[in-house]
C-alpha positions in Angstrom: 73.3 99.6 76.5 75.7 102.6 76.4 75.6 105.0 79.3 74.3 108.5 79.0 77.8 109.9 79.7 79.3 107.7 76.9 76.7 108.8 74.4 77.5 112.4 75.4 81.2 111.8 74.8 80.5 110.1 71.5 78.3 113.1 70.4 81.1 115.5 71.0 83.3 113.6 68.5 80.9 114.7 65.7 83.1 117.6 64.6 85.7 114.9 63.6 85.7 112.3 60.8 85.4 109.4 63.2 83.0 107.2 65.1 83.3 105.0 68.2 82.4 101.3 67.8 82.4 98.3 70.1 83.2 94.6 69.6 84.2 91.9 72.0 87.7 91.7 70.8 88.7 95.4 70.7 86.2 96.9 73.1 85.5 100.5 72.3 87.6 101.8 69.4 87.7 104.6 66.8 87.0 104.1 63.1 87.1 106.6 60.2 83.7 107.7 58.9 85.3 108.4 55.5 88.6 108.3 53.6 91.2 110.4 55.4 94.3 111.7 53.7 97.8 111.6 55.3 98.3 114.7 57.5 94.7 115.4 58.1 93.5 116.3 61.6 91.3 113.6 63.0 91.0 114.7 66.6 91.7 117.6 69.0 91.0 117.7 72.7 91.7 119.4 76.0 92.6 117.4 79.1 90.4 117.2 82.2 93.5 117.9 84.3 97.3 117.9 84.1 99.9 117.2 86.8 103.7 117.8 86.6 105.9 115.0 87.8 107.2 116.1 91.1 110.9 116.3 90.0 109.8 118.7 87.2 107.2 120.8 89.0 109.6 123.9 89.2 110.1 123.8 85.5 106.5 123.7 84.4 104.1 126.6 84.8 101.0 125.3 86.5 98.8 127.7 84.5 100.1 128.2 80.9 102.0 124.9 80.8 105.2 126.6 79.7 108.2 124.3 80.2 111.7 125.5 81.1 114.1 122.7 80.0 117.3 124.1 81.6 116.4 126.2 84.6 113.4 126.6 87.0 110.8 129.1 87.8 111.1 131.2 91.0 107.4 131.9 91.5 105.3 129.4 93.4 102.3 129.0 95.7 104.0 129.4 99.1 101.2 127.6 100.8 101.5 124.2 99.2 104.8 124.6 97.2 103.3 122.2 94.7 102.4 124.7 92.0 105.0 126.8 90.2 104.5 129.6 87.7 106.5 131.4 85.0 105.1 134.9 85.9 103.0 136.8 88.4 100.2 137.0 85.8 100.0 133.2 85.6 100.0 133.0 89.4 97.1 135.5 89.6 95.2 133.7 86.8 95.5 130.4 88.5 94.4 131.7 91.9 90.6 131.0 91.8 91.0 127.4 90.7 94.2 126.6 92.6 92.4 127.6 95.8 90.3 124.4 95.7 93.4 122.1 95.3 96.0 124.0 97.4 95.0 122.7 100.9 94.9 119.1 99.7 98.1 119.3 97.8 99.7 120.7 100.9 98.6 117.7 102.9 99.9 115.3 100.2 103.3 117.0 100.4 103.4 116.8 104.1 103.0 113.0 104.0 106.3 111.2 104.2 104.9 107.8 103.4 104.1 108.4 99.7 106.5 107.2 97.0 107.1 109.3 93.8 104.5 107.3 91.8 101.8 107.4 94.4 102.4 111.1 95.0 102.2 111.8 91.3 98.9 109.8 90.9 97.3 111.2 94.0 98.1 114.7 92.8 96.0 113.9 89.7 93.3 112.5 92.0 93.2 115.8 93.9 92.9 117.8 90.7 90.2 115.6 89.2 88.0 115.6 92.3 88.6 119.3 93.0 87.5 120.2 89.5 84.4 117.9 89.9 83.5 120.0 93.0 83.8 123.2 91.0 81.6 121.7 88.3 79.0 120.8 90.9 79.1 124.4 92.0 78.5 125.6 88.5 82.0 126.4 87.3 83.5 124.7 84.3 86.8 126.4 84.6 89.8 124.1 84.3 93.0 124.7 86.4 95.0 125.5 83.4 94.9 128.2 80.7 92.5 127.2 77.8 94.2 126.8 74.4 92.1 127.8 71.4 91.6 124.9 69.1 92.5 125.0 65.4 90.8 124.5 62.1 87.5 126.2 62.9 86.9 124.3 66.1 85.5 125.9 69.3 86.5 125.2 72.9 83.1 123.5 73.4 84.2 121.0 70.7 87.3 119.9 72.6 86.6 120.4 76.3 85.9 117.5 78.7 83.9 117.0 81.9 84.0 114.8 85.0 81.4 112.4 83.5 84.0 111.7 80.8 86.5 110.5 83.4 84.0 108.1 84.9 83.7 106.4 81.5 87.4 105.5 81.4 88.3 101.9 81.9 89.7 100.8 85.2 91.9 97.8 85.7 91.9 97.8 89.5 90.5 94.2 89.4 93.8 93.2 87.8 96.0 94.6 90.6 98.2 92.1 92.3 97.8 91.6 96.0 101.0 93.5 96.5 99.7 96.5 94.4 96.4 96.4 96.3 98.2 96.5 99.7 100.5 99.3 98.6 97.7 101.4 97.2 95.5 100.8 100.3 97.9 102.8 102.4 98.0 105.7 100.0 94.2 105.7 99.5 93.7 106.1 103.2 95.3 109.5 102.9 93.2 110.3 99.8 90.1 109.4 101.8 91.0 111.9 104.5 91.1 114.6 101.7 87.8 113.5 100.2 85.7 111.8 103.0 82.6 111.6 100.9 84.4 109.1 98.7 85.2 105.4 99.5 88.4 103.4 99.2 86.7 101.5 96.3 85.8 104.7 94.3 89.2 106.2 94.9 90.9 103.0 93.8 88.9 103.0 90.6 89.9 106.6 89.9 93.6 105.8 90.6 93.4 102.9 88.1 91.6 105.1 85.5 94.4 107.7 85.8 97.2 105.1 85.6 95.7 103.4 82.5 94.7 106.4 80.6 97.0 109.3 81.1 99.2 110.8 78.4 102.7 112.1 78.9 104.0 115.5 77.9 107.5 115.2 76.6 110.4 117.5 75.9 111.1 118.4 72.3 113.9 115.8 72.0 111.4 113.1 73.3 113.9 112.3 76.0 112.1 113.4 79.1 108.5 113.1 80.2 107.7 115.9 82.6 103.9 115.9 83.0 100.9 113.6 82.8 97.6 114.6 81.4 94.1 113.0 81.3 92.5 113.2 77.9 89.3 111.2 78.2 88.1 111.6 74.7 91.5 110.8 73.2 91.5 107.6 75.1 89.1 106.0 72.6 92.1 105.5 70.3 93.6 102.1 70.7 97.3 101.1 70.4 98.9 99.5 67.4 102.6 98.7 66.8 101.9 99.9 63.3 99.9 103.0 64.0 98.2 105.0 61.3 97.9 108.2 63.4 100.4 110.4 65.2 99.8 112.4 68.4 101.0 115.9 69.1 100.6 118.0 72.2 101.1 121.8 72.4 100.5 123.3 75.8 97.3 121.5 77.0 95.9 120.9 73.5 96.3 117.4 72.1 96.0 116.8 68.3 95.9 113.5 66.4 96.7 113.5 62.7 96.6 110.7 60.1 100.2 109.5 59.5 99.2 107.8 56.2 96.1 107.6 54.0 93.3 105.8 55.9 90.3 104.1 54.3 86.7 104.6 55.4 85.8 102.2 58.1 89.4 101.6 59.1 90.3 101.7 62.8 92.4 104.7 63.9 95.3 103.8 66.2 98.1 105.5 67.9 101.2 104.0 69.6 101.4 103.9 73.4 105.1 102.9 73.4 108.2 103.0 71.3 107.3 100.4 68.7 110.9 100.0 67.3 111.5 97.0 69.5 111.2 93.2 69.1 107.7 91.8 69.6 108.6 90.2 72.9 109.9 93.6 74.3 106.8 95.5 73.1 104.5 93.0 74.6 106.3 92.9 77.9 106.2 96.7 78.2 102.5 97.0 77.2 101.6 94.4 79.7 103.6 95.9 82.6 102.2 99.4 81.8 98.8 98.8 80.4 97.9 95.2 81.4 97.0 94.0 77.9 98.6 91.8 75.2 98.7 93.6 71.8 97.0 91.7 69.0 97.7 94.1 66.1 98.5 92.9 62.6 102.2 93.5 63.1 102.4 91.5 66.4 100.5 88.6 64.7 102.8 88.7 61.7 105.9 88.6 63.9 104.7 85.5 65.7 106.5 83.7 62.9 110.1 83.9 64.3 111.5 83.0 60.9 110.2 86.4 59.7 110.9 88.3 62.9 114.6 87.4 62.9 115.1 89.2 59.6 113.6 92.4 60.9 115.9 95.3 61.7 114.7 97.9 64.1 115.7 101.4 63.2 116.0 103.9 66.0 112.6 105.5 66.4 112.3 109.2 66.0 109.4 108.9 68.5 111.5 107.6 71.4 109.6 106.4 74.4 106.4 108.3 74.5 104.9 107.1 77.7 106.3 106.8 81.1 105.6 104.1 83.5 104.6 106.5 86.2 102.4 108.4 83.8 100.8 105.5 82.1 98.4 106.5 79.5 96.0 104.0 78.2 96.2 100.6 79.4 93.2 98.4 79.1 92.8 97.7 75.5 94.6 95.5 73.1 94.7 97.3 69.8 94.4 95.6 66.5 95.4 97.8 63.6 97.4 97.1 60.5 100.8 98.7 60.4 104.0 98.8 58.5 107.1 96.8 59.1 109.6 98.1 61.7 111.4 99.9 58.9 108.2 101.3 57.5 107.2 102.3 61.0 110.3 104.4 61.4 109.7 106.0 58.0 106.1 106.6 58.9 107.2 108.2 62.2 109.5 110.5 60.3 106.7 111.3 57.9 104.4 112.0 60.8 106.9 114.5 62.3 107.3 116.2 58.9 103.5 116.5 58.6 103.1 117.8 62.1 105.8 120.4 61.6 104.3 121.7 58.4 100.7 121.7 59.6 101.1 122.8 63.3 104.6 123.8 63.7 104.8 121.6 66.7 107.0 118.8 67.9 105.6 115.3 68.1 105.1 114.4 71.7 105.5 111.0 73.1 102.9 109.4 75.3 101.8 109.9 78.8 103.7 111.5 81.4 105.4 110.3 84.5 108.9 109.1 84.8 109.4 105.5 84.2 109.1 103.9 80.9 107.5 105.6 78.0 103.8 104.9 78.1 100.8 106.4 76.4 97.7 107.6 78.0 95.2 105.3 76.7 91.8 104.5 77.9 90.9 101.1 76.8 88.8 98.2 78.1 89.9 94.8 77.1 89.0 91.5 78.5 90.6 90.6 81.8 92.8 88.3 79.9 94.4 91.1 77.9 97.7 92.4 79.3 99.2 95.8 79.5 98.1 98.9 77.7 98.3 98.9 73.9 96.5 102.0 72.9 95.0 104.9 74.7 91.4 104.4 75.1 89.5 103.1 78.0 86.2 104.4 76.8 88.1 105.9 74.2 92.1 106.3 74.4 96.5 107.6 74.9 93.5 107.2 73.1 90.6 105.8 74.9 90.3 102.2 74.4 88.7 99.2 75.9 91.7 97.1 76.7 92.3 96.0 80.2 95.3 97.6 81.8 96.5 97.2 85.3 97.8 100.2 87.2 101.4 99.5 87.6 103.9 102.0 88.6 104.5 104.2 85.6 106.1 107.5 84.7 105.7 109.7 81.7 107.8 108.4 78.9 107.2 104.8 78.9 105.2 104.6 75.8 104.8 106.6 72.6 101.3 107.5 72.8 99.1 110.4 73.3 101.4 112.7 75.1 
């Protein structure tokens, strides 16, 4: 029986031509309710929270999400030094919500025992739980500037809430003993910041963030500078032959069909750069998302006699996810896709469509700083390896594949961000 929170999430997908289904093989996944033409918008959503990777925090405005690729901003919160802004107006606008995270971020920064990945993830933990506190107090204000959705949608159609985060898949049970030991040290600090929590609940949240975050990338797809948690988008599973492309403008994530899609067909995005041999894709998906991809292309390429004749063109969607900013990682996506050459052509077509419709640049997956990884929320059987598509309860999409929380940075996969 589905939880009330999941049914609520599913209900908020009604403005879009899709539905969320479940089966034992794919877990939760998104299917089209009707025929969809190439280029059509199939989903838009706002994140529950965003967090700049520490090495890029001075280049990203913590309020409007403006990114400065060459220089850095000179306005910051002098109390925590973790939030930087492009203007005094953004600093002032962020004040009310930043006040709830500032003291905790300051304590994180003061800790000398946190590595880059742990600091990045715990920063997201602070933002998630601080926003939950504001929700409990009656405020629904996020800690970033709201972006108006397109095509007749309202903010209410694309916003998220804490209950959505709890529906994301966690792969903490798949952590190795070494990962468990390492995180236990960091979680002790998080417990001091949120004493009402437990080490178990904090560990679950850490894994949900690792497996389902999306990366925000630079226009050239070369650098992942921020991670974002899009619970509703995590329903989308991964495929090495995706039929949808993900775009992010400011905090607003959009997913468009990259080819014509039939009614009832599963909608998939890519969590990683798919222009690689099958073995390399599977290794990356397992390390970042803890699931083994079983898409049509992966199954087709099991036949080495065919795989050896495949040439891999350089993907225009370079790494979209980053290891430290893993996106989805608990579902194995199964969706028909084109050959490697077709994939490259589809990617180029997706970029063309995005440019003409939104005037935006296609963003790679999740954000962090290691490999390119998508933010996918998926829940797959424990036997499934790394992340394939976003989508724990949903997706870099929200999927249902099992993904373990390995060290990741934005840019490991080509997914939602």
